[in-house]
N, CA, C, O and the ligand as a Tripos MOL2 file, in Angstrom:
@<TRIPOS>MOLECULE
protein
  249   247    63     0     0
PROTEIN
NO_CHARGES

@<TRIPOS>ATOM
      1 N         286.8840 -134.1150  154.9480 N.3       1 MET1
      2 CA        286.3360 -134.7420  156.1590 C.3       1 MET1
      3 C         286.0890 -136.2290  155.8860 C.2       1 MET1
      4 O         285.4010 -136.5860  154.9310 O.2       1 MET1
      5 N         286.6490 -137.0750  156.7220 N.am      2 ASN2
      6 CA        286.4420 -138.5070  156.4730 C.3       2 ASN2
      7 C         285.1260 -138.9920  157.0870 C.2       2 ASN2
      8 O         284.4180 -138.2500  157.7690 O.2       2 ASN2
      9 N         284.8280 -140.2610  156.8180 N.am      3 THR3
     10 CA        283.5300 -140.8020  157.2290 C.3       3 THR3
     11 C         283.3510 -140.7610  158.7440 C.2       3 THR3
     12 O         282.2790 -140.4130  159.2380 O.2       3 THR3
     13 N         284.4070 -141.1170  159.4790 N.am      4 ASP4
     14 CA        284.3200 -141.1020  160.9320 C.3       4 ASP4
     15 C         283.9640 -139.7130  161.4490 C.2       4 ASP4
     16 O         283.1330 -139.5610  162.3450 O.2       4 ASP4
     17 N         284.6020 -138.7130  160.8700 N.am      5 GLU5
     18 CA        284.3300 -137.3430  161.3150 C.3       5 GLU5
     19 C         282.8900 -136.9330  161.0230 C.2       5 GLU5
     20 O         282.2580 -136.2280  161.8100 O.2       5 GLU5
     21 N         282.3860 -137.3850  159.8830 N.am      6 ARG6
     22 CA        281.0020 -137.0570  159.5390 C.3       6 ARG6
     23 C         280.0260 -137.7610  160.4700 C.2       6 ARG6
     24 O         279.0270 -137.1830  160.8980 O.2       6 ARG6
     25 N         280.3320 -139.0320  160.7780 N.am      7 ILE7
     26 CA        279.4760 -139.7650  161.7200 C.3       7 ILE7
     27 C         279.4970 -139.0610  163.0780 C.2       7 ILE7
     28 O         278.4600 -138.8640  163.7120 O.2       7 ILE7
     29 N         280.7100 -138.6860  163.5070 N.am      8 ALA8
     30 CA        280.8650 -138.0320  164.8040 C.3       8 ALA8
     31 C         280.0860 -136.7250  164.8550 C.2       8 ALA8
     32 O         279.4870 -136.3900  165.8760 O.2       8 ALA8
     33 N         280.0980 -135.9930  163.7490 N.am      9 GLN9
     34 CA        279.3910 -134.7130  163.7030 C.3       9 GLN9
     35 C         277.8840 -134.9250  163.8900 C.2       9 GLN9
     36 O         277.2270 -134.1850  164.6230 O.2       9 GLN9
     37 N         277.3540 -135.9450  163.2150 N.am     10 HIS10
     38 CA        275.9200 -136.2290  163.3370 C.3      10 HIS10
     39 C         275.5840 -136.7470  164.7350 C.2      10 HIS10
     40 O         274.5620 -136.3840  165.3160 O.2      10 HIS10
     41 N         276.4570 -137.5980  165.2610 N.am     11 ALA11
     42 CA        276.2130 -138.1380  166.5980 C.3      11 ALA11
     43 C         276.2490 -137.0250  167.6430 C.2      11 ALA11
     44 O         275.4430 -137.0060  168.5730 O.2      11 ALA11
     45 N         277.1980 -136.0970  167.4760 N.am     12 ALA12
     46 CA        277.3000 -134.9810  168.4180 C.3      12 ALA12
     47 C         276.0700 -134.0830  168.3230 C.2      12 ALA12
     48 O         275.5670 -133.5920  169.3330 O.2      12 ALA12
     49 N         275.5900 -133.8750  167.0880 N.am     13 ALA13
     50 CA        274.3870 -133.0530  166.9060 C.3      13 ALA13
     51 C         273.1810 -133.7430  167.5360 C.2      13 ALA13
     52 O         272.3510 -133.1020  168.1820 O.2      13 ALA13
     53 N         273.0950 -135.0600  167.3380 N.am     14 GLY14
     54 CA        271.9890 -135.8070  167.9300 C.3      14 GLY14
     55 C         272.0580 -135.7780  169.4440 C.2      14 GLY14
     56 O         271.0360 -135.7010  170.1270 O.2      14 GLY14
     57 N         273.2750 -135.8420  169.9600 N.am     15 LEU15
     58 CA        273.4980 -135.8350  171.4070 C.3      15 LEU15
     59 C         272.9390 -134.5690  172.0530 C.2      15 LEU15
     60 O         272.3250 -134.6170  173.1180 O.2      15 LEU15
     61 N         273.1620 -133.4540  171.3960 N.am     16 THR16
     62 CA        272.7180 -132.1870  171.9840 C.3      16 THR16
     63 C         271.2080 -132.0140  171.8840 C.2      16 THR16
     64 O         270.6260 -131.1920  172.5920 O.2      16 THR16
     65 N         270.5680 -132.7920  171.0010 N.am     17 ARG17
     66 CA        269.1270 -132.6320  170.8080 C.3      17 ARG17
     67 C         268.3150 -133.7700  171.4030 C.2      17 ARG17
     68 O         267.0870 -133.7030  171.4610 O.2      17 ARG17
     69 N         269.0110 -134.8260  171.8500 N.am     18 ALA18
     70 CA        268.3070 -136.0040  172.3520 C.3      18 ALA18
     71 C         267.5190 -135.6660  173.6130 C.2      18 ALA18
     72 O         268.0740 -135.1890  174.6030 O.2      18 ALA18
     73 N         266.2260 -135.9220  173.5570 N.am     19 LEU19
     74 CA        265.3830 -135.6720  174.7210 C.3      19 LEU19
     75 C         265.2240 -136.9370  175.5500 C.2      19 LEU19
     76 O         264.9490 -136.8820  176.7490 O.2      19 LEU19
     77 N         265.4020 -138.0670  174.8950 N.am     20 ASP20
     78 CA        265.2550 -139.3420  175.5750 C.3      20 ASP20
     79 C         266.6080 -139.7920  176.1150 C.2      20 ASP20
     80 O         267.5810 -139.8240  175.3610 O.2      20 ASP20
     81 N         266.6980 -140.1360  177.3890 N.am     21 PRO21
     82 CA        267.9910 -140.5280  177.9850 C.3      21 PRO21
     83 C         268.6340 -141.7090  177.2730 C.2      21 PRO21
     84 O         269.8580 -141.7740  177.1550 O.2      21 PRO21
     85 N         267.8130 -142.6460  176.7980 N.am     22 ASP22
     86 CA        268.3680 -143.7910  176.0780 C.3      22 ASP22
     87 C         268.9790 -143.3540  174.7560 C.2      22 ASP22
     88 O         270.0540 -143.8240  174.3830 O.2      22 ASP22
     89 N         268.3030 -142.4590  174.0450 N.am     23 ALA23
     90 CA        268.8410 -141.9460  172.7830 C.3      23 ALA23
     91 C         270.1570 -141.2310  173.0450 C.2      23 ALA23
     92 O         271.1160 -141.3830  172.2890 O.2      23 ALA23
     93 N         270.1970 -140.4600  174.1080 N.am     24 TYR24
     94 CA        271.4080 -139.7270  174.4950 C.3      24 TYR24
     95 C         272.5790 -140.6880  174.6820 C.2      24 TYR24
     96 O         273.6890 -140.4440  174.2080 O.2      24 TYR24
     97 N         272.3010 -141.7830  175.3820 N.am     25 ARG25
     98 CA        273.3660 -142.7670  175.6410 C.3      25 ARG25
     99 C         273.8490 -143.4300  174.3540 C.2      25 ARG25
    100 O         275.0320 -143.7360  174.2090 O.2      25 ARG25
    101 N         272.9210 -143.6470  173.4210 N.am     26 HIS26
    102 CA        273.3230 -144.2560  172.1490 C.3      26 HIS26
    103 C         274.2470 -143.3220  171.3700 C.2      26 HIS26
    104 O         275.2590 -143.7590  170.8230 O.2      26 HIS26
    105 N         273.9020 -142.0560  171.3220 N.am     27 PHE27
    106 CA        274.7570 -141.0910  170.6220 C.3      27 PHE27
    107 C         276.1230 -141.0000  171.3130 C.2      27 PHE27
    108 O         277.1650 -140.9090  170.6650 O.2      27 PHE27
    109 N         276.0810 -141.0260  172.6310 N.am     28 GLN28
    110 CA        277.3140 -140.9740  173.4200 C.3      28 GLN28
    111 C         278.1920 -142.1930  173.0920 C.2      28 GLN28
    112 O         279.4100 -142.0780  172.9550 O.2      28 GLN28
    113 N         277.5450 -143.3600  172.9700 N.am     29 ALA29
    114 CA        278.2790 -144.5950  172.6640 C.3      29 ALA29
    115 C         278.9430 -144.5080  171.2930 C.2      29 ALA29
    116 O         280.0710 -144.9670  171.1100 O.2      29 ALA29
    117 N         278.2370 -143.9190  170.3370 N.am     30 ILE30
    118 CA        278.8000 -143.7650  168.9900 C.3      30 ILE30
    119 C         280.0950 -142.9580  169.0670 C.2      30 ILE30
    120 O         281.1020 -143.3340  168.4680 O.2      30 ILE30
    121 N         280.0650 -141.8560  169.7990 N.am     31 LEU31
    122 CA        281.2470 -141.0010  169.9060 C.3      31 LEU31
    123 C         282.3800 -141.7200  170.6330 C.2      31 LEU31
    124 O         283.5530 -141.5400  170.3080 O.2      31 LEU31
    125 N         282.0120 -142.5420  171.6240 N.am     32 GLU32
    126 CA        283.0340 -143.2950  172.3480 C.3      32 GLU32
    127 C         283.6950 -144.3230  171.4380 C.2      32 GLU32
    128 O         284.9100 -144.5170  171.4740 O.2      32 GLU32
    129 N         282.8640 -144.9830  170.6150 N.am     33 ILE33
    130 CA        283.3930 -145.9820  169.6830 C.3      33 ILE33
    131 C         284.3600 -145.3230  168.6990 C.2      33 ILE33
    132 O         285.3910 -145.8970  168.3470 O.2      33 ILE33
    133 N         284.0190 -144.1300  168.2670 N.am     34 LEU34
    134 CA        284.8630 -143.4090  167.3160 C.3      34 LEU34
    135 C         286.0850 -142.7910  167.9950 C.2      34 LEU34
    136 O         287.0050 -142.3130  167.3300 O.2      34 LEU34
    137 N         286.0790 -142.8090  169.3300 N.am     35 GLY35
    138 CA        287.1960 -142.2310  170.0640 C.3      35 GLY35
    139 C         287.2450 -140.7200  169.9720 C.2      35 GLY35
    140 O         288.3140 -140.1100  169.9850 O.2      35 GLY35
    141 N         286.0630 -140.1280  169.8790 N.am     36 VAL36
    142 CA        285.9910 -138.6780  169.7320 C.3      36 VAL36
    143 C         285.7560 -138.0170  171.0880 C.2      36 VAL36
    144 O         284.8690 -138.4060  171.8480 O.2      36 VAL36
    145 N         286.5670 -137.0180  171.3640 N.am     37 ASP37
    146 CA        286.3220 -136.2010  172.5480 C.3      37 ASP37
    147 C         285.3170 -135.1340  172.1720 C.2      37 ASP37
    148 O         285.4820 -134.4280  171.1770 O.2      37 ASP37
    149 N         284.2930 -135.0260  172.9620 N.am     38 TYR38
    150 CA        283.2870 -134.0130  172.6610 C.3      38 TYR38
    151 C         283.0110 -133.1980  173.9080 C.2      38 TYR38
    152 O         283.0020 -133.7430  175.0110 O.2      38 TYR38
    153 N         282.7890 -131.9280  173.7580 N.am     39 PRO39
    154 CA        282.4360 -131.1150  174.9000 C.3      39 PRO39
    155 C         281.0280 -131.4640  175.3280 C.2      39 PRO39
    156 O         280.1200 -131.5350  174.4990 O.2      39 PRO39
    157 N         280.8430 -131.6800  176.6080 N.am     40 THR40
    158 CA        279.5110 -132.0110  177.0860 C.3      40 THR40
    159 C         278.6370 -130.7680  177.0350 C.2      40 THR40
    160 O         278.9030 -129.7840  177.7240 O.2      40 THR40
    161 N         277.6010 -130.8180  176.2240 N.am     41 PRO41
    162 CA        276.7200 -129.6600  176.1450 C.3      41 PRO41
    163 C         275.8930 -129.5390  177.4200 C.2      41 PRO41
    164 O         275.3960 -130.5370  177.9410 O.2      41 PRO41
    165 N         275.7530 -128.3500  177.9060 N.am     42 LEU42
    166 CA        274.9620 -128.1470  179.1010 C.3      42 LEU42
    167 C         273.5010 -127.9240  178.7260 C.2      42 LEU42
    168 O         273.1790 -127.3470  177.6870 O.2      42 LEU42
    169 N         272.6490 -128.3950  179.5940 N.am     43 ALA43
    170 CA        271.2160 -128.2430  179.3640 C.3      43 ALA43
    171 C         270.6440 -127.3340  180.4380 C.2      43 ALA43
    172 O         271.1910 -127.2020  181.5330 O.2      43 ALA43
    173 N         269.5350 -126.7170  180.0930 N.am     44 GLU44
    174 CA        268.8630 -125.8600  181.0610 C.3      44 GLU44
    175 C         267.4820 -126.4190  181.3230 C.2      44 GLU44
    176 O         266.7500 -126.7450  180.3890 O.2      44 GLU44
    177 N         267.1240 -126.5320  182.5950 N.am     45 CYS45
    178 CA        265.8000 -127.0240  182.9510 C.3      45 CYS45
    179 C         264.7650 -125.9700  182.5550 C.2      45 CYS45
    180 O         264.8640 -124.8100  182.9530 O.2      45 CYS45
    181 N         263.7660 -126.3910  181.7620 N.am     46 PRO46
    182 CA        262.7430 -125.4270  181.3210 C.3      46 PRO46
    183 C         261.8450 -124.9870  182.4760 C.2      46 PRO46
    184 O         261.1420 -123.9810  182.3790 O.2      46 PRO46
    185 N         261.8760 -125.7400  183.5530 N.am     47 VAL47
    186 CA        260.9860 -125.4250  184.6770 C.3      47 VAL47
    187 C         261.6380 -124.4580  185.6650 C.2      47 VAL47
    188 O         261.0590 -123.4270  186.0080 O.2      47 VAL47
    189 N         262.8540 -124.8000  186.1220 N.am     48 CYS48
    190 CA        263.4540 -123.9730  187.1690 C.3      48 CYS48
    191 C         264.6770 -123.1800  186.6810 C.2      48 CYS48
    192 O         265.1970 -122.3290  187.4020 O.2      48 CYS48
    193 N         265.1360 -123.4720  185.4370 N.am     49 GLY49
    194 CA        266.2380 -122.6970  184.8840 C.3      49 GLY49
    195 C         267.6040 -123.1650  185.3110 C.2      49 GLY49
    196 O         268.6100 -122.5410  184.9720 O.2      49 GLY49
    197 N         267.6580 -124.2610  186.0560 N.am     50 ARG50
    198 CA        268.9390 -124.7880  186.4950 C.3      50 ARG50
    199 C         269.7380 -125.2920  185.2880 C.2      50 ARG50
    200 O         269.1860 -125.9080  184.3770 O.2      50 ARG50
    201 N         271.0540 -125.0160  185.3000 N.am     51 VAL51
    202 CA        271.9100 -125.4100  184.1870 C.3      51 VAL51
    203 C         272.8900 -126.4710  184.6560 C.2      51 VAL51
    204 O         273.4650 -126.3700  185.7390 O.2      51 VAL51
    205 N         273.0720 -127.4950  183.8200 N.am     52 GLY52
    206 CA        274.0080 -128.5410  184.1810 C.3      52 GLY52
    207 C         274.0770 -129.5910  183.0980 C.2      52 GLY52
    208 O         273.5590 -129.3970  181.9990 O.2      52 GLY52
    209 N         274.7230 -130.7140  183.4100 N.am     53 LEU53
    210 CA        274.8030 -131.8060  182.4480 C.3      53 LEU53
    211 C         273.3910 -132.2850  182.1330 C.2      53 LEU53
    212 O         272.5600 -132.4140  183.0320 O.2      53 LEU53
    213 N         273.1190 -132.5500  180.8510 N.am     54 PRO54
    214 CA        271.7680 -132.9660  180.4430 C.3      54 PRO54
    215 C         271.2340 -134.1350  181.2540 C.2      54 PRO54
    216 O         270.0620 -134.1580  181.6300 O.2      54 PRO54
    217 N         272.1040 -135.1070  181.5230 N.am     55 GLU55
    218 CA        271.6490 -136.2770  182.2750 C.3      55 GLU55
    219 C         271.2250 -135.9040  183.6900 C.2      55 GLU55
    220 O         270.2670 -136.4550  184.2330 O.2      55 GLU55
    221 N         271.9590 -134.9540  184.2790 N.am     56 ARG56
    222 CA        271.6250 -134.5170  185.6320 C.3      56 ARG56
    223 C         270.3310 -133.6970  185.6460 C.2      56 ARG56
    224 O         269.4800 -133.8470  186.5230 O.2      56 ARG56
    225 N         270.2220 -132.8320  184.6450 N.am     57 ILE57
    226 CA        269.0360 -131.9810  184.5830 C.3      57 ILE57
    227 C         267.7820 -132.8330  184.4200 C.2      57 ILE57
    228 O         266.7360 -132.5220  184.9890 O.2      57 ILE57
    229 N         267.8910 -133.9030  183.6460 N.am     58 ARG58
    230 CA        266.7220 -134.7430  183.3970 C.3      58 ARG58
    231 C         266.2280 -135.4220  184.6600 C.2      58 ARG58
    232 O         265.0300 -135.6630  184.8080 O.2      58 ARG58
    233 N         267.1350 -135.7310  185.5690 N.am     59 ILE59
    234 CA        266.7160 -136.5140  186.7310 C.3      59 ILE59
    235 C         266.6500 -135.6890  188.0140 C.2      59 ILE59
    236 O         266.3360 -136.2270  189.0760 O.2      59 ILE59
    237 N         266.9440 -134.3810  187.9290 N.am     60 HIS60
    238 CA        266.9720 -133.6030  189.1640 C.3      60 HIS60
    239 C         265.5560 -133.2730  189.6590 C.2      60 HIS60
    240 O         264.5860 -133.3260  188.9030 O.2      60 HIS60
    241 N         265.4710 -132.9380  190.9270 N.am     61 ASP61
    242 CA        264.2020 -132.4730  191.4920 C.3      61 ASP61
    243 C         264.2010 -130.9580  191.4720 C.2      61 ASP61
    244 O         265.0900 -130.3010  192.0140 O.2      61 ASP61
    245 N         263.1840 -130.4320  190.8350 N.am     62 CYS62
    246 CA        263.0760 -128.9670  190.8010 C.3      62 CYS62
    247 C         262.7500 -128.4210  192.1920 C.2      62 CYS62
    248 O         262.6200 -127.2090  192.3650 O.2      62 CYS62
    249 ZN        264.3220 -127.9220  187.2820 Zn       63 ZN63
@<TRIPOS>BOND
     1     1     2 1
     2     2     3 1
     3     3     4 2
     4     3     5 am
     5     5     6 1
     6     6     7 1
     7     7     8 2
     8     7     9 am
     9     9    10 1
    10    10    11 1
    11    11    12 2
    12    11    13 am
    13    13    14 1
    14    14    15 1
    15    15    16 2
    16    15    17 am
    17    17    18 1
    18    18    19 1
    19    19    20 2
    20    19    21 am
    21    21    22 1
    22    22    23 1
    23    23    24 2
    24    23    25 am
    25    25    26 1
    26    26    27 1
    27    27    28 2
    28    27    29 am
    29    29    30 1
    30    30    31 1
    31    31    32 2
    32    31    33 am
    33    33    34 1
    34    34    35 1
    35    35    36 2
    36    35    37 am
    37    37    38 1
    38    38    39 1
    39    39    40 2
    40    39    41 am
    41    41    42 1
    42    42    43 1
    43    43    44 2
    44    43    45 am
    45    45    46 1
    46    46    47 1
    47    47    48 2
    48    47    49 am
    49    49    50 1
    50    50    51 1
    51    51    52 2
    52    51    53 am
    53    53    54 1
    54    54    55 1
    55    55    56 2
    56    55    57 am
    57    57    58 1
    58    58    59 1
    59    59    60 2
    60    59    61 am
    61    61    62 1
    62    62    63 1
    63    63    64 2
    64    63    65 am
    65    65    66 1
    66    66    67 1
    67    67    68 2
    68    67    69 am
    69    69    70 1
    70    70    71 1
    71    71    72 2
    72    71    73 am
    73    73    74 1
    74    74    75 1
    75    75    76 2
    76    75    77 am
    77    77    78 1
    78    78    79 1
    79    79    80 2
    80    79    81 am
    81    81    82 1
    82    82    83 1
    83    83    84 2
    84    83    85 am
    85    85    86 1
    86    86    87 1
    87    87    88 2
    88    87    89 am
    89    89    90 1
    90    90    91 1
    91    91    92 2
    92    91    93 am
    93    93    94 1
    94    94    95 1
    95    95    96 2
    96    95    97 am
    97    97    98 1
    98    98    99 1
    99    99   100 2
   100    99   101 am
   101   101   102 1
   102   102   103 1
   103   103   104 2
   104   103   105 am
   105   105   106 1
   106   106   107 1
   107   107   108 2
   108   107   109 am
   109   109   110 1
   110   110   111 1
   111   111   112 2
   112   111   113 am
   113   113   114 1
   114   114   115 1
   115   115   116 2
   116   115   117 am
   117   117   118 1
   118   118   119 1
   119   119   120 2
   120   119   121 am
   121   121   122 1
   122   122   123 1
   123   123   124 2
   124   123   125 am
   125   125   126 1
   126   126   127 1
   127   127   128 2
   128   127   129 am
   129   129   130 1
   130   130   131 1
   131   131   132 2
   132   131   133 am
   133   133   134 1
   134   134   135 1
   135   135   136 2
   136   135   137 am
   137   137   138 1
   138   138   139 1
   139   139   140 2
   140   139   141 am
   141   141   142 1
   142   142   143 1
   143   143   144 2
   144   143   145 am
   145   145   146 1
   146   146   147 1
   147   147   148 2
   148   147   149 am
   149   149   150 1
   150   150   151 1
   151   151   152 2
   152   151   153 am
   153   153   154 1
   154   154   155 1
   155   155   156 2
   156   155   157 am
   157   157   158 1
   158   158   159 1
   159   159   160 2
   160   159   161 am
   161   161   162 1
   162   162   163 1
   163   163   164 2
   164   163   165 am
   165   165   166 1
   166   166   167 1
   167   167   168 2
   168   167   169 am
   169   169   170 1
   170   170   171 1
   171   171   172 2
   172   171   173 am
   173   173   174 1
   174   174   175 1
   175   175   176 2
   176   175   177 am
   177   177   178 1
   178   178   179 1
   179   179   180 2
   180   179   181 am
   181   181   182 1
   182   182   183 1
   183   183   184 2
   184   183   185 am
   185   185   186 1
   186   186   187 1
   187   187   188 2
   188   187   189 am
   189   189   190 1
   190   190   191 1
   191   191   192 2
   192   191   193 am
   193   193   194 1
   194   194   195 1
   195   195   196 2
   196   195   197 am
   197   197   198 1
   198   198   199 1
   199   199   200 2
   200   199   201 am
   201   201   202 1
   202   202   203 1
   203   203   204 2
   204   203   205 am
   205   205   206 1
   206   206   207 1
   207   207   208 2
   208   207   209 am
   209   209   210 1
   210   210   211 1
   211   211   212 2
   212   211   213 am
   213   213   214 1
   214   214   215 1
   215   215   216 2
   216   215   217 am
   217   217   218 1
   218   218   219 1
   219   219   220 2
   220   219   221 am
   221   221   222 1
   222   222   223 1
   223   223   224 2
   224   223   225 am
   225   225   226 1
   226   226   227 1
   227   227   228 2
   228   227   229 am
   229   229   230 1
   230   230   231 1
   231   231   232 2
   232   231   233 am
   233   233   234 1
   234   234   235 1
   235   235   236 2
   236   235   237 am
   237   237   238 1
   238   238   239 1
   239   239   240 2
   240   239   241 am
   241   241   242 1
   242   242   243 1
   243   243   244 2
   244   243   245 am
   245   245   246 1
   246   246   247 1
   247   247   248 2
@<TRIPOS>SUBSTRUCTURE
     1 MET1         2 RESIDUE 1 A MET
     2 ASN2         6 RESIDUE 1 A ASN
     3 THR3        10 RESIDUE 1 A THR
     4 ASP4        14 RESIDUE 1 A ASP
     5 GLU5        18 RESIDUE 1 A GLU
     6 ARG6        22 RESIDUE 1 A ARG
     7 ILE7        26 RESIDUE 1 A ILE
     8 ALA8        30 RESIDUE 1 A ALA
     9 GLN9        34 RESIDUE 1 A GLN
    10 HIS10       38 RESIDUE 1 A HIS
    11 ALA11       42 RESIDUE 1 A ALA
    12 ALA12       46 RESIDUE 1 A ALA
    13 ALA13       50 RESIDUE 1 A ALA
    14 GLY14       54 RESIDUE 1 A GLY
    15 LEU15       58 RESIDUE 1 A LEU
    16 THR16       62 RESIDUE 1 A THR
    17 ARG17       66 RESIDUE 1 A ARG
    18 ALA18       70 RESIDUE 1 A ALA
    19 LEU19       74 RESIDUE 1 A LEU
    20 ASP20       78 RESIDUE 1 A ASP
    21 PRO21       82 RESIDUE 1 A PRO
    22 ASP22       86 RESIDUE 1 A ASP
    23 ALA23       90 RESIDUE 1 A ALA
    24 TYR24       94 RESIDUE 1 A TYR
    25 ARG25       98 RESIDUE 1 A ARG
    26 HIS26      102 RESIDUE 1 A HIS
    27 PHE27      106 RESIDUE 1 A PHE
    28 GLN28      110 RESIDUE 1 A GLN
    29 ALA29      114 RESIDUE 1 A ALA
    30 ILE30      118 RESIDUE 1 A ILE
    31 LEU31      122 RESIDUE 1 A LEU
    32 GLU32      126 RESIDUE 1 A GLU
    33 ILE33      130 RESIDUE 1 A ILE
    34 LEU34      134 RESIDUE 1 A LEU
    35 GLY35      138 RESIDUE 1 A GLY
    36 VAL36      142 RESIDUE 1 A VAL
    37 ASP37      146 RESIDUE 1 A ASP
    38 TYR38      150 RESIDUE 1 A TYR
    39 PRO39      154 RESIDUE 1 A PRO
    40 THR40      158 RESIDUE 1 A THR
    41 PRO41      162 RESIDUE 1 A PRO
    42 LEU42      166 RESIDUE 1 A LEU
    43 ALA43      170 RESIDUE 1 A ALA
    44 GLU44      174 RESIDUE 1 A GLU
    45 CYS45      178 RESIDUE 1 A CYS
    46 PRO46      182 RESIDUE 1 A PRO
    47 VAL47      186 RESIDUE 1 A VAL
    48 CYS48      190 RESIDUE 1 A CYS
    49 GLY49      194 RESIDUE 1 A GLY
    50 ARG50      198 RESIDUE 1 A ARG
    51 VAL51      202 RESIDUE 1 A VAL
    52 GLY52      206 RESIDUE 1 A GLY
    53 LEU53      210 RESIDUE 1 A LEU
    54 PRO54      214 RESIDUE 1 A PRO
    55 GLU55      218 RESIDUE 1 A GLU
    56 ARG56      222 RESIDUE 1 A ARG
    57 ILE57      226 RESIDUE 1 A ILE
    58 ARG58      230 RESIDUE 1 A ARG
    59 ILE59      234 RESIDUE 1 A ILE
    60 HIS60      238 RESIDUE 1 A HIS
    61 ASP61      242 RESIDUE 1 A ASP
    62 CYS62      246 RESIDUE 1 A CYS
    63 ZN63       249 GROUP 0 **** ****
């Protein structure tokens, strides 16, 4: 595994765990810079159970 792949792996892991929208965007930017295609992880709203893109879930109205 080369360095880019290792960076991408960490960025992807951070992306799925990022609770802060700004942190999420930074991880996303890292993957874009590396030119890595990543599956968008879906998030579930802890309040209403709605499932969707993390960015959408964060800003939706329950
Ligand atoms: Zn909700």
